[in-house]
C-alpha positions as CSV (number, residue, x, y, z in Angstrom):
1,M,169.5,23.0,96.1
2,L,167.0,25.0,97.3
3,N,164.2,26.6,95.0
4,S,162.4,29.9,94.8
5,L,160.7,28.8,97.7
6,D,163.5,27.8,99.7
7,L,162.5,24.5,99.5
8,E,164.4,21.0,98.2
9,G,163.4,20.0,95.0
10,R,162.6,21.0,91.5
11,P,159.5,23.2,91.4
12,Q,158.0,20.5,89.1
13,D,158.5,18.2,92.1
14,T,157.3,20.5,94.6
15,R,153.4,20.6,95.3
16,V,152.3,23.8,96.7
17,V,148.4,24.3,98.0
18,V,147.4,27.8,97.8
19,A,144.6,29.6,99.5
20,M,142.3,31.1,96.7
21,S,139.9,33.5,98.3
22,G,138.6,34.8,95.0
23,G,140.7,37.8,94.7
24,V,143.5,39.7,93.1
25,D,145.9,38.9,95.4
26,S,145.4,35.0,96.3
27,S,144.9,34.5,92.4
28,A,148.4,36.3,91.7
29,T,149.9,34.1,93.5
30,A,148.9,30.9,92.0
31,A,149.4,31.9,88.3
32,L,152.9,33.1,89.9
33,L,153.7,29.7,91.3
34,K,152.4,27.3,88.1
35,A,154.4,30.0,86.1
36,Q,157.4,29.1,88.1
37,G,156.8,25.1,87.1
38,Y,155.1,24.1,90.6
39,D,152.7,21.7,91.2
40,V,150.0,23.5,92.2
41,V,146.7,23.2,93.8
42,G,144.1,25.6,94.5
43,I,141.8,25.4,97.7
44,T,138.6,27.7,98.1
45,L,136.9,27.7,101.5
46,Q,133.3,28.2,102.2
47,L,133.1,30.1,105.4
48,Y,129.7,31.3,105.6
49,D,125.9,31.0,104.1
50,H,127.0,32.8,100.6
51,G,123.0,33.1,100.2
52,A,123.2,36.3,102.3
53,A,126.5,38.3,101.0
54,I,126.1,37.3,97.6
55,H,125.2,40.6,96.9
56,R,127.3,42.3,98.6
57,K,130.4,44.0,97.2
58,G,133.4,43.0,98.9
59,A,132.5,40.1,100.5
60,C,135.0,36.9,100.4
61,C,134.7,33.5,100.7
62,A,131.3,33.1,99.0
63,G,129.2,33.1,96.4
64,Q,130.9,35.3,93.3
65,D,134.4,34.8,94.6
66,I,134.3,31.2,94.5
67,H,133.3,31.4,91.3
68,D,136.3,34.0,90.5
69,A,138.7,31.0,92.2
70,R,137.4,28.4,90.0
71,A,137.8,30.4,86.7
72,V,141.1,31.6,87.7
73,A,142.1,27.7,88.5
74,E,140.7,26.9,85.0
75,R,142.3,29.8,83.3
76,I,145.9,28.6,84.4
77,G,145.7,25.0,84.5
78,I,145.5,24.0,88.0
79,P,143.2,21.4,90.1
80,H,141.1,23.7,92.2
81,Y,138.9,22.4,95.1
82,V,136.1,23.8,97.3
83,L,135.9,22.9,101.2
84,D,132.9,23.4,103.2
85,Y,134.4,25.2,106.3
86,E,131.4,27.0,107.6
87,S,130.9,25.0,110.7
88,R,134.2,25.6,111.6
89,F,134.5,29.2,111.1
90,R,131.1,29.4,113.1
91,E,132.6,28.3,115.9
92,S,136.1,29.7,115.8
93,V,135.5,32.9,114.6
94,I,132.0,34.2,114.4
95,D,130.9,32.9,117.9
96,S,134.1,34.3,119.5
97,F,133.5,37.3,117.2
98,A,130.0,37.8,119.0
99,D,131.3,36.9,122.7
100,S,134.2,39.4,122.6
101,Y,131.8,42.1,121.5
102,A,129.2,41.1,124.4
103,S,132.3,41.0,127.2
104,G,133.0,44.7,126.2
105,E,136.0,44.3,124.0
106,T,136.5,45.0,120.4
107,P,137.5,41.6,118.6
108,V,139.8,41.5,115.3
109,P,138.3,38.5,113.5
110,C,140.7,38.3,110.6
111,I,143.2,37.1,113.1
112,E,141.1,34.6,114.9
113,C,140.4,33.3,110.9
114,N,144.1,33.0,109.9
115,R,145.0,31.2,113.3
116,S,142.2,28.5,113.7
117,V,141.2,28.3,109.8
118,K,143.5,29.3,107.5
119,F,146.6,28.4,109.5
120,R,145.7,25.2,111.3
121,D,143.1,23.3,109.5
122,L,143.8,24.4,105.8
123,L,147.3,23.7,106.6
124,A,146.4,20.5,107.9
125,T,144.3,19.8,104.9
126,A,147.7,20.9,102.6
127,R,149.8,18.2,104.3
128,E,147.3,15.3,103.6
129,L,147.5,16.4,100.0
130,G,151.2,15.8,99.8
131,A,151.8,19.6,99.9
132,S,155.6,20.6,100.8
133,A,154.2,24.5,101.6
134,L,150.8,26.5,101.9
135,A,150.5,29.6,99.9
136,T,148.6,32.4,100.4
137,G,148.4,36.3,99.2
138,H,149.1,37.8,102.1
139,Y,151.3,40.9,102.2
140,V,153.9,39.8,104.9
141,S,157.3,38.0,103.8
142,S,159.2,35.0,105.6
143,R,162.8,34.8,105.4
144,R,165.1,31.8,106.2
145,L,167.2,32.0,109.0
146,E,170.8,30.4,109.3
147,N,169.5,27.9,111.5
148,G,166.8,26.7,109.2
149,S,164.0,28.2,110.7
150,R,161.6,31.1,109.1
151,A,161.3,34.8,110.6
152,L,158.3,36.6,109.8
153,V,158.8,40.0,108.5
154,C,156.7,43.0,107.3
155,A,155.9,43.2,103.5
156,A,158.0,45.4,101.7
157,D,154.6,47.6,100.4
158,R,154.2,49.5,103.9
159,D,150.5,50.2,103.0
160,R,149.6,46.8,102.2
161,D,151.6,45.0,105.3
162,Q,149.4,42.7,106.9
163,S,151.8,41.6,109.4
164,Y,149.3,43.0,112.7
165,F,146.9,39.9,111.2
166,L,149.4,37.1,111.8
167,F,151.2,37.6,114.8
168,A,149.9,34.6,115.8
169,T,151.3,31.9,113.4
170,T,153.5,29.6,115.1
171,R,157.1,28.7,114.3
172,E,155.7,25.3,113.0
173,Q,153.3,27.0,110.8
174,L,156.1,29.5,109.2
175,Q,158.2,26.5,108.5
176,F,155.5,25.3,105.9
177,L,154.1,29.0,104.9
178,R,155.1,30.9,102.0
179,F,154.3,34.3,101.0
180,P,154.8,35.2,97.5
181,L,153.6,38.9,97.3
182,G,155.9,39.8,100.2
183,D,158.2,42.0,98.1
184,M,155.8,43.0,95.9
185,T,153.3,46.2,95.6
186,K,149.8,46.5,94.9
187,S,150.2,48.0,91.7
188,Q,152.7,45.3,90.8
189,T,150.3,42.2,91.7
190,R,147.6,43.6,89.9
191,E,150.3,44.2,86.7
192,L,150.8,40.2,87.3
193,A,147.0,39.3,87.3
194,R,147.2,41.6,83.7
195,Q,150.2,39.7,82.4
196,F,148.3,36.2,83.2
197,G,144.8,37.2,81.6
198,L,143.3,36.8,85.2
199,S,139.3,38.3,84.7
200,V,139.9,39.5,88.5
201,A,142.8,41.7,87.6
202,D,140.9,45.1,88.9
203,K,138.5,43.7,91.2
204,H,138.0,45.4,94.5
205,D,139.4,44.3,97.6
206,S,137.6,42.4,100.4
207,Q,136.3,43.8,103.2
208,D,137.4,43.2,106.8
209,I,134.3,41.5,108.4
210,C,133.5,39.1,105.4
211,F,130.8,37.3,106.8
212,V,128.5,40.5,108.0
213,P,126.4,40.7,105.2
214,T,124.8,44.1,105.8
215,G,128.0,45.7,106.9
216,R,126.0,46.0,110.4
217,Y,128.3,44.1,112.6
218,T,125.7,44.4,115.6
219,D,123.4,42.4,113.5
220,V,125.7,39.7,114.0
221,V,125.9,40.0,117.8
222,E,122.6,40.6,118.4
223,R,121.2,37.4,116.8
224,L,124.4,35.4,118.9
225,K,124.5,37.5,122.1
226,P,120.9,39.5,122.6
227,N,122.1,40.3,126.1
228,A,124.6,42.8,124.7
229,M,122.1,44.7,123.6
230,E,120.6,45.7,126.7
231,P,120.4,49.7,127.6
232,G,122.5,50.9,130.4
233,D,124.3,53.8,131.8
234,I,126.7,56.2,130.4
235,V,129.0,57.4,133.3
236,D,132.2,59.7,133.7
237,I,134.9,58.3,135.5
238,D,133.6,59.1,138.7
239,G,130.5,57.2,138.3
240,R,128.1,59.8,138.0
241,V,125.1,58.8,135.2
242,L,125.2,60.9,132.4
243,G,123.0,59.1,130.3
244,Q,121.6,56.1,128.8
245,H,122.4,53.7,125.8
246,P,121.2,51.0,123.7
247,G,123.7,48.3,124.4
248,I,127.8,48.5,125.2
249,V,128.0,46.8,121.5
250,H,127.7,49.9,119.9
251,F,130.5,51.4,121.5
252,T,134.5,51.4,121.3
253,V,137.2,52.2,123.1
254,G,138.0,56.0,121.8
255,Q,135.0,56.7,120.2
256,R,133.5,60.2,120.2
257,R,131.0,60.2,117.8
258,G,127.4,58.8,118.8
259,L,127.4,59.1,122.4
260,G,124.0,60.8,122.7
261,I,124.7,63.2,125.6
262,A,125.2,66.9,125.8
263,S,128.9,68.1,127.4
264,R,130.5,71.1,127.5
265,A,133.8,69.8,126.4
266,P,134.3,66.8,124.1
267,L,134.0,63.2,125.8
268,Y,135.3,59.8,124.5
269,V,134.5,56.3,125.4
270,L,137.3,55.1,128.0
271,R,136.4,51.7,128.6
272,L,133.0,49.2,128.7
273,D,132.0,47.8,131.6
274,A,129.8,44.6,130.3
275,A,129.3,43.3,133.7
276,R,127.6,46.5,135.0
277,R,126.4,47.6,131.2
278,Q,128.2,50.8,131.6
279,V,130.0,53.1,129.1
280,V,132.6,55.1,130.8
281,V,133.3,58.4,129.4
282,G,135.9,61.3,129.5
283,P,138.2,63.5,128.3
284,R,140.6,63.0,125.5
285,E,143.5,63.1,127.8
286,A,142.2,60.1,129.9
287,L,142.5,58.1,126.7
288,L,146.6,57.9,126.9
289,M,147.6,54.6,128.4
290,D,151.2,53.3,129.0
291,R,150.7,49.8,130.3
292,I,149.1,47.1,128.6
293,V,148.2,43.4,130.3
294,L,148.1,40.6,127.5
295,R,146.6,37.4,126.9
296,D,147.4,34.8,124.8
297,V,150.7,35.6,123.8
298,N,152.6,34.1,121.0
299,W,156.5,34.6,120.6
300,I,158.4,33.7,117.1
301,G,161.5,35.7,118.1
302,D,164.5,33.7,119.0
303,G,165.0,31.4,121.8
304,A,162.3,30.9,124.7
305,L,159.9,33.9,125.9
306,D,160.7,33.8,129.6
307,D,164.5,33.6,128.9
308,V,164.5,36.7,126.1
309,V,162.3,38.7,128.2
310,G,164.5,38.5,131.5
311,D,164.1,41.9,133.4
312,G,162.6,43.6,130.2
313,L,162.7,43.3,126.5
314,E,163.1,46.5,124.5
315,L,161.0,46.4,121.1
316,F,158.4,48.1,119.2
317,V,154.5,47.4,119.3
318,R,151.8,48.1,117.4
319,V,147.9,48.5,119.1
320,R,145.6,48.7,116.2
321,S,146.8,47.7,112.6
322,T,146.2,51.2,111.5
323,R,149.0,52.3,114.1
324,E,152.5,52.7,113.6
325,P,155.0,50.7,115.8
326,Q,156.0,52.5,119.0
327,P,158.8,52.1,120.9
328,A,158.1,49.9,124.4
329,W,159.1,47.2,127.0
330,L,157.8,43.7,127.5
331,R,157.9,42.3,130.9
332,A,156.6,39.2,133.0
333,A,154.2,39.9,135.4
334,N,152.1,38.3,137.5
335,G,152.2,35.1,135.7
336,G,151.7,36.8,132.5
337,Y,153.1,39.6,130.1
338,E,152.7,43.3,130.2
339,V,154.0,46.1,128.0
340,E,154.9,49.4,129.0
341,L,154.8,52.2,126.3
342,V,157.5,54.7,126.4
343,V,155.1,57.7,124.8
344,G,151.7,56.1,125.2
345,E,148.5,55.8,123.0
346,E,145.3,56.5,122.9
347,G,142.6,54.5,122.1
348,V,144.0,51.2,123.4
349,S,140.9,48.6,123.3
350,P,140.4,45.3,124.9
351,G,140.2,42.5,122.1
352,Q,142.7,44.4,119.7
353,A,145.7,42.7,119.1
354,C,149.3,44.0,120.5
355,V,152.0,43.2,117.9
356,F,155.7,42.8,118.4
357,Y,158.4,44.0,116.0
358,D,162.1,44.4,116.2
359,A,162.3,47.8,114.3
360,A,159.8,50.4,114.1
361,E,160.1,50.7,109.6
362,G,161.0,48.9,106.8
363,Q,160.6,45.4,106.8
364,A,160.9,44.6,110.5
365,R,160.9,40.9,111.7
366,V,157.4,39.9,113.9
367,L,158.5,39.0,117.3
368,G,155.0,37.8,118.0
369,G,152.3,39.5,120.2
370,G,149.1,38.9,122.1
371,F,145.5,40.0,122.4
372,I,144.9,43.2,124.8
373,K,143.4,42.0,128.1
374,S,143.3,45.3,129.8
375,A,145.1,48.6,129.4
376,A,146.0,51.3,132.5
377,P,146.4,55.3,132.1
378,R,149.4,57.5,132.7
379,R,148.3,60.9,134.4
380,F,146.5,63.7,132.6
381,E,146.6,67.1,133.3
382,G,143.4,68.1,135.5
383,G,144.8,67.1,139.1
384,R,143.7,63.4,139.1
385,E,144.6,60.0,137.5
386,Q,141.9,57.7,135.7
387,I,141.0,54.8,138.0
388,E,143.2,51.7,136.5
389,A,141.3,48.8,134.3
390,P,139.6,46.6,137.1
391,A,141.7,43.7,135.4
392,L,145.1,45.3,135.4
393,A,144.6,46.4,138.9
394,A,143.5,43.1,140.2
395,A,146.5,41.9,138.2
396,R,149.0,44.1,140.3
397,G,147.4,43.0,143.6
């Protein structure tokens, strides 16, 4: 007989570790599972030196948040532990964040934190504590399939769905993970927290880059990768120098404002060339990309990826967390994988994720995804085609 978490045994005989960040979502998750009778253990990770972030509104995993998580655990009557993961977080998330920016990418540190710290290291700790599951407050769901495996699906609350940030979750991890808030809205979660008398019921949500105490990510990059702050040229797609910039780290693909150059027509950042310290700009039409080369692809759909892809797999992809999924084809190419977009996307940036779905809306299943290595444009009106990104051109031989 399966309980409400699709696990064998009575709730009172089932230990569940809850990752408690000190926010309302993870707090409500812990309270809900405790109310359902589970043997709940709360764990909060100290991920960085909270001295610098304690006064920053919205900072998570430090300072006030640790205090809030401890208070919630005491309120609902569960054991609570704070684990020092600072060194792991610095190596896996902060250092890779700085490296990515220095190489001309726009990274998504939340993805790496979920992949390497929470769902690898914390999950292992949960197993050591004898838990049958690790539960989090993410807005995403998992469904038990007929063969006993689990599928990751979008949250019921479309505006809160966090599936984009969890594409790197493995099949093995999905078997152990649970997401109790997947079928709830944010307002329902807050109301649940109020019913349980939690002090964090109306607490503000945490910011995306939790380890940037000033809100300026360039401060972190400058400290760890000072070469990324070296000045260089702003050039057009023909290589003509239009001006200078203070460092490529200040720019991202698709950016229009803050270029510091005069032009008759609006110019946008098309790509960043870290080796040459160049910011390449051009017209908006040149931002439209229809082919994307991926790296570090993770597949959590049915079967083996190469068998499923065959000559091409039709699916839907999201190239930024704020974009809607759009139709595309996934193909094997040159020892890796490429995505061909049906209608194209503007501002496709290396370092962001390209996440695969089996549908464009509703509680679609997440099939996996990969990080964007490079992209190639389609033709735009104006009489010529933008030069392909070097990495893609080389991949095509």
